[in-house]
C-alpha positions as protocol buffer text, in pm:
chain_id: "A"
residue {
  index: 1
  type: UNK
  ca { x: 15602 y: 8465 z: 13920 }
}
residue {
  index: 2
  type: UNK
  ca { x: 15887 y: 8697 z: 13754 }
}
residue {
  index: 3
  type: UNK
  ca { x: 16247 y: 8568 z: 13735 }
}
residue {
  index: 4
  type: UNK
  ca { x: 16574 y: 8766 z: 13793 }
}
residue {
  index: 5
  type: UNK
  ca { x: 16658 y: 8733 z: 13440 }
}
residue {
  index: 6
  type: UNK
  ca { x: 16308 y: 8879 z: 13339 }
}
residue {
  index: 7
  type: UNK
  ca { x: 16368 y: 9154 z: 13564 }
}
residue {
  index: 8
  type: UNK
  ca { x: 16737 y: 9214 z: 13458 }
}
residue {
  index: 9
  type: UNK
  ca { x: 16552 y: 9254 z: 13077 }
}
residue {
  index: 10
  type: UNK
  ca { x: 16281 y: 9460 z: 13176 }
}
residue {
  index: 11
  type: UNK
  ca { x: 16515 y: 9694 z: 13287 }
}
residue {
  index: 12
  type: UNK
  ca { x: 16759 y: 9719 z: 12979 }
}
residue {
  index: 13
  type: UNK
  ca { x: 16399 y: 9761 z: 12781 }
}
residue {
  index: 14
  type: UNK
  ca { x: 16317 y: 10074 z: 13024 }
}
residue {
  index: 15
  type: UNK
  ca { x: 16711 y: 10200 z: 12961 }
}
residue {
  index: 16
  type: UNK
  ca { x: 16603 y: 10261 z: 12632 }
}
residue {
  index: 17
  type: UNK
  ca { x: 16370 y: 10456 z: 12713 }
}
residue {
  index: 18
  type: UNK
  ca { x: 16691 y: 10735 z: 12746 }
}
residue {
  index: 19
  type: UNK
  ca { x: 16751 y: 10687 z: 12380 }
}
residue {
  index: 20
  type: UNK
  ca { x: 16415 y: 10798 z: 12316 }
}
residue {
  index: 21
  type: UNK
  ca { x: 16453 y: 11107 z: 12541 }
}
residue {
  index: 22
  type: UNK
  ca { x: 16758 y: 11273 z: 12403 }
}
residue {
  index: 23
  type: UNK
  ca { x: 16542 y: 11248 z: 12050 }
}
residue {
  index: 24
  type: UNK
  ca { x: 16292 y: 11438 z: 12232 }
}
residue {
  index: 25
  type: UNK
  ca { x: 16513 y: 11675 z: 12376 }
}
residue {
  index: 26
  type: UNK
  ca { x: 16669 y: 11747 z: 12026 }
}
residue {
  index: 27
  type: UNK
  ca { x: 16334 y: 11822 z: 11858 }
}
residue {
  index: 28
  type: UNK
  ca { x: 16192 y: 12033 z: 12194 }
}
residue {
  index: 29
  type: UNK
  ca { x: 16558 y: 12267 z: 12162 }
}
residue {
  index: 30
  type: UNK
  ca { x: 16433 y: 12265 z: 11795 }
}
residue {
  index: 31
  type: UNK
  ca { x: 16103 y: 12384 z: 11894 }
}
residue {
  index: 32
  type: UNK
  ca { x: 16254 y: 12667 z: 12114 }
}
residue {
  index: 33
  type: UNK
  ca { x: 16493 y: 12762 z: 11813 }
}
residue {
  index: 34
  type: UNK
  ca { x: 16127 y: 12802 z: 11622 }
}
residue {
  index: 35
  type: UNK
  ca { x: 15960 y: 12990 z: 11920 }
}
residue {
  index: 36
  type: UNK
  ca { x: 16260 y: 13255 z: 11955 }
}
residue {
  index: 37
  type: UNK
  ca { x: 16283 y: 13290 z: 11589 }
}
residue {
  index: 38
  type: UNK
  ca { x: 16114 y: 13647 z: 11561 }
}
residue {
  index: 39
  type: UNK
  ca { x: 16445 y: 13758 z: 11739 }
}
residue {
  index: 40
  type: UNK
  ca { x: 16669 y: 13591 z: 11494 }
}
residue {
  index: 41
  type: UNK
  ca { x: 16447 y: 13629 z: 11166 }
}
residue {
  index: 42
  type: UNK
  ca { x: 16328 y: 13968 z: 10999 }
}
residue {
  index: 43
  type: UNK
  ca { x: 15978 y: 13861 z: 10978 }
}
residue {
  index: 44
  type: UNK
  ca { x: 15712 y: 13764 z: 11279 }
}
residue {
  index: 45
  type: UNK
  ca { x: 15539 y: 13421 z: 11138 }
}
residue {
  index: 46
  type: UNK
  ca { x: 15281 y: 13341 z: 11420 }
}
residue {
  index: 47
  type: UNK
  ca { x: 15312 y: 12924 z: 11265 }
}
residue {
  index: 48
  type: UNK
  ca { x: 15633 y: 12932 z: 11403 }
}
residue {
  index: 49
  type: UNK
  ca { x: 15550 y: 13035 z: 11718 }
}
residue {
  index: 50
  type: UNK
  ca { x: 15281 y: 12797 z: 11727 }
}
residue {
  index: 51
  type: UNK
  ca { x: 15489 y: 12526 z: 11625 }
}
residue {
  index: 52
  type: UNK
  ca { x: 15797 y: 12580 z: 11819 }
}
residue {
  index: 53
  type: UNK
  ca { x: 15535 y: 12581 z: 12120 }
}
residue {
  index: 54
  type: UNK
  ca { x: 15389 y: 12254 z: 12072 }
}
residue {
  index: 55
  type: UNK
  ca { x: 15715 y: 12094 z: 12000 }
}
residue {
  index: 56
  type: UNK
  ca { x: 15850 y: 12254 z: 12337 }
}
residue {
  index: 57
  type: UNK
  ca { x: 15528 y: 12131 z: 12484 }
}
residue {
  index: 58
  type: UNK
  ca { x: 15522 y: 11801 z: 12410 }
}
residue {
  index: 59
  type: UNK
  ca { x: 15895 y: 11787 z: 12480 }
}
residue {
  index: 60
  type: UNK
  ca { x: 15821 y: 11864 z: 12852 }
}
residue {
  index: 61
  type: UNK
  ca { x: 15525 y: 11581 z: 12848 }
}
residue {
  index: 62
  type: UNK
  ca { x: 15787 y: 11330 z: 12740 }
}
residue {
  index: 63
  type: UNK
  ca { x: 16032 y: 11471 z: 12962 }
}
residue {
  index: 64
  type: UNK
  ca { x: 15797 y: 11359 z: 13230 }
}
residue {
  index: 65
  type: UNK
  ca { x: 15759 y: 11005 z: 13103 }
}
residue {
  index: 66
  type: UNK
  ca { x: 16105 y: 10960 z: 13062 }
}
residue {
  index: 67
  type: UNK
  ca { x: 16196 y: 11070 z: 13416 }
}
residue {
  index: 68
  type: UNK
  ca { x: 15925 y: 10818 z: 13560 }
}
residue {
  index: 69
  type: UNK
  ca { x: 16074 y: 10532 z: 13281 }
}
residue {
  index: 70
  type: UNK
  ca { x: 16404 y: 10555 z: 13415 }
}
residue {
  index: 71
  type: UNK
  ca { x: 16311 y: 10546 z: 13784 }
}
residue {
  index: 72
  type: UNK
  ca { x: 16172 y: 10217 z: 13716 }
}
residue {
  index: 73
  type: UNK
  ca { x: 16455 y: 10041 z: 13521 }
}
residue {
  index: 74
  type: UNK
  ca { x: 16630 y: 10142 z: 13858 }
}
residue {
  index: 75
  type: UNK
  ca { x: 16403 y: 9984 z: 14051 }
}
residue {
  index: 76
  type: UNK
  ca { x: 16369 y: 9654 z: 13845 }
}
residue {
  index: 77
  type: UNK
  ca { x: 16757 y: 9637 z: 13827 }
}
residue {
  index: 78
  type: UNK
  ca { x: 16796 y: 9691 z: 14227 }
}
residue {
  index: 79
  type: UNK
  ca { x: 16501 y: 9481 z: 14257 }
}
residue {
  index: 80
  type: UNK
  ca { x: 16713 y: 9163 z: 14000 }
}
residue {
  index: 81
  type: UNK
  ca { x: 17053 y: 9259 z: 14148 }
}
residue {
  index: 82
  type: UNK
  ca { x: 16919 y: 9179 z: 14512 }
}
residue {
  index: 83
  type: UNK
  ca { x: 17008 y: 8829 z: 14664 }
}
residue {
  index: 84
  type: UNK
  ca { x: 16781 y: 8799 z: 14861 }
}
residue {
  index: 85
  type: UNK
  ca { x: 16458 y: 8577 z: 14803 }
}
residue {
  index: 86
  type: UNK
  ca { x: 16211 y: 8784 z: 14540 }
}
residue {
  index: 87
  type: UNK
  ca { x: 15920 y: 8794 z: 14801 }
}
residue {
  index: 88
  type: UNK
  ca { x: 16158 y: 8960 z: 15089 }
}
residue {
  index: 89
  type: UNK
  ca { x: 16263 y: 9235 z: 14754 }
}
residue {
  index: 90
  type: UNK
  ca { x: 15913 y: 9293 z: 14642 }
}
residue {
  index: 91
  type: UNK
  ca { x: 15808 y: 9395 z: 14985 }
}
residue {
  index: 92
  type: UNK
  ca { x: 16137 y: 9557 z: 15094 }
}
residue {
  index: 93
  type: UNK
  ca { x: 16030 y: 9776 z: 14777 }
}
residue {
  index: 94
  type: UNK
  ca { x: 15685 y: 9829 z: 14825 }
}
residue {
  index: 95
  type: UNK
  ca { x: 15789 y: 9968 z: 15217 }
}
residue {
  index: 96
  type: UNK
  ca { x: 15984 y: 10193 z: 15081 }
}
residue {
  index: 97
  type: UNK
  ca { x: 15747 y: 10362 z: 14796 }
}
residue {
  index: 98
  type: UNK
  ca { x: 15481 y: 10330 z: 15061 }
}
residue {
  index: 99
  type: UNK
  ca { x: 15697 y: 10530 z: 15323 }
}
residue {
  index: 100
  type: UNK
  ca { x: 15797 y: 10774 z: 15032 }
}
residue {
  index: 101
  type: UNK
  ca { x: 15455 y: 10850 z: 14925 }
}
residue {
  index: 102
  type: UNK
  ca { x: 15513 y: 10662 z: 14566 }
}
residue {
  index: 103
  type: UNK
  ca { x: 15293 y: 10420 z: 14622 }
}
residue {
  index: 104
  type: UNK
  ca { x: 14961 y: 10371 z: 14807 }
}
residue {
  index: 105
  type: UNK
  ca { x: 14977 y: 10115 z: 15065 }
}
residue {
  index: 106
  type: UNK
  ca { x: 14688 y: 9913 z: 14917 }
}
residue {
  index: 107
  type: UNK
  ca { x: 14864 y: 9892 z: 14588 }
}
residue {
  index: 108
  type: UNK
  ca { x: 15126 y: 9653 z: 14794 }
}
residue {
  index: 109
  type: UNK
  ca { x: 15247 y: 9290 z: 14687 }
}
residue {
  index: 110
  type: UNK
  ca { x: 15095 y: 9303 z: 14354 }
}
residue {
  index: 111
  type: UNK
  ca { x: 15249 y: 9055 z: 14128 }
}
residue {
  index: 112
  type: UNK
  ca { x: 15536 y: 9140 z: 13880 }
}
residue {
  index: 113
  type: UNK
  ca { x: 15364 y: 9078 z: 13569 }
}
residue {
  index: 114
  type: UNK
  ca { x: 15112 y: 9339 z: 13626 }
}
residue {
  index: 115
  type: UNK
  ca { x: 15391 y: 9547 z: 13775 }
}
residue {
  index: 116
  type: UNK
  ca { x: 15584 y: 9484 z: 13436 }
}
residue {
  index: 117
  type: UNK
  ca { x: 15242 y: 9588 z: 13233 }
}
residue {
  index: 118
  type: UNK
  ca { x: 15290 y: 9935 z: 13407 }
}
residue {
  index: 119
  type: UNK
  ca { x: 15626 y: 9996 z: 13367 }
}
residue {
  index: 120
  type: UNK
  ca { x: 15575 y: 9911 z: 12984 }
}
residue {
  index: 121
  type: UNK
  ca { x: 15253 y: 10150 z: 12941 }
}
residue {
  index: 122
  type: UNK
  ca { x: 15522 y: 10441 z: 13106 }
}
residue {
  index: 123
  type: UNK
  ca { x: 15750 y: 10362 z: 12787 }
}
residue {
  index: 124
  type: UNK
  ca { x: 15446 y: 10363 z: 12566 }
}
residue {
  index: 125
  type: UNK
  ca { x: 15326 y: 10719 z: 12642 }
}
residue {
  index: 126
  type: UNK
  ca { x: 15690 y: 10798 z: 12664 }
}
residue {
  index: 127
  type: UNK
  ca { x: 15709 y: 10688 z: 12288 }
}
residue {
  index: 128
  type: UNK
  ca { x: 15393 y: 10837 z: 12201 }
}
residue {
  index: 129
  type: UNK
  ca { x: 15489 y: 11134 z: 12290 }
}
residue {
  index: 130
  type: UNK
  ca { x: 15801 y: 11146 z: 12100 }
}
residue {
  index: 131
  type: UNK
  ca { x: 15618 y: 10989 z: 11794 }
}
residue {
  index: 132
  type: UNK
  ca { x: 15385 y: 11320 z: 11811 }
}
residue {
  index: 133
  type: UNK
  ca { x: 15692 y: 11551 z: 11832 }
}
residue {
  index: 134
  type: UNK
  ca { x: 15881 y: 11360 z: 11516 }
}
residue {
  index: 135
  type: UNK
  ca { x: 15497 y: 11396 z: 11305 }
}
residue {
  index: 136
  type: UNK
  ca { x: 15451 y: 11756 z: 11405 }
}
residue {
  index: 137
  type: UNK
  ca { x: 15812 y: 11799 z: 11294 }
}
residue {
  index: 138
  type: UNK
  ca { x: 15779 y: 11632 z: 11015 }
}
residue {
  index: 139
  type: UNK
  ca { x: 15490 y: 11814 z: 10901 }
}
residue {
  index: 140
  type: UNK
  ca { x: 15668 y: 12154 z: 10939 }
}
residue {
  index: 141
  type: UNK
  ca { x: 15939 y: 12040 z: 10784 }
}
residue {
  index: 142
  type: UNK
  ca { x: 15669 y: 11958 z: 10469 }
}
residue {
  index: 143
  type: UNK
  ca { x: 15466 y: 12251 z: 10511 }
}
residue {
  index: 144
  type: UNK
  ca { x: 15797 y: 12515 z: 10557 }
}
residue {
  index: 145
  type: UNK
  ca { x: 15714 y: 12572 z: 10152 }
}
residue {
  index: 146
  type: UNK
  ca { x: 15375 y: 12658 z: 10201 }
}
residue {
  index: 147
  type: UNK
  ca { x: 15431 y: 12933 z: 10559 }
}
residue {
  index: 148
  type: UNK
  ca { x: 15573 y: 13162 z: 10362 }
}
residue {
  index: 149
  type: UNK
  ca { x: 15217 y: 13229 z: 10211 }
}
residue {
  index: 150
  type: UNK
  ca { x: 15035 y: 13207 z: 10504 }
}
residue {
  index: 151
  type: UNK
  ca { x: 15216 y: 13402 z: 10715 }
}
């Protein structure tokens, strides 16, 4: 059974996804700048458009997972702050999620360790998409001198 401190700790960990999202947003804006480069650079380079579009798509996917992680962080925080017994809080959360269509009724009553693993999986997906953006950006920076020869 999860304790209130574990729920608070999980909410804090999930809130760190906000920092990941901010870095991803910056890289996505860099991708937009690369994609728009034919309008402000003298020559067109298809590699710039490719890198820019890929960064933007990865950023949009990361933004989706960031929204899910932030939602879970808020839910964990609300459950941890509620003074009712944990079983009642869990039941109220499951009812609310089912009523909103965010969780099938069959998944109600899951133990908190399972919910925690699921939330951490969302955070990992977000981090992996950010890592892909960072690696693509580093690859672009390292390949930039060679792009003049390819275009």
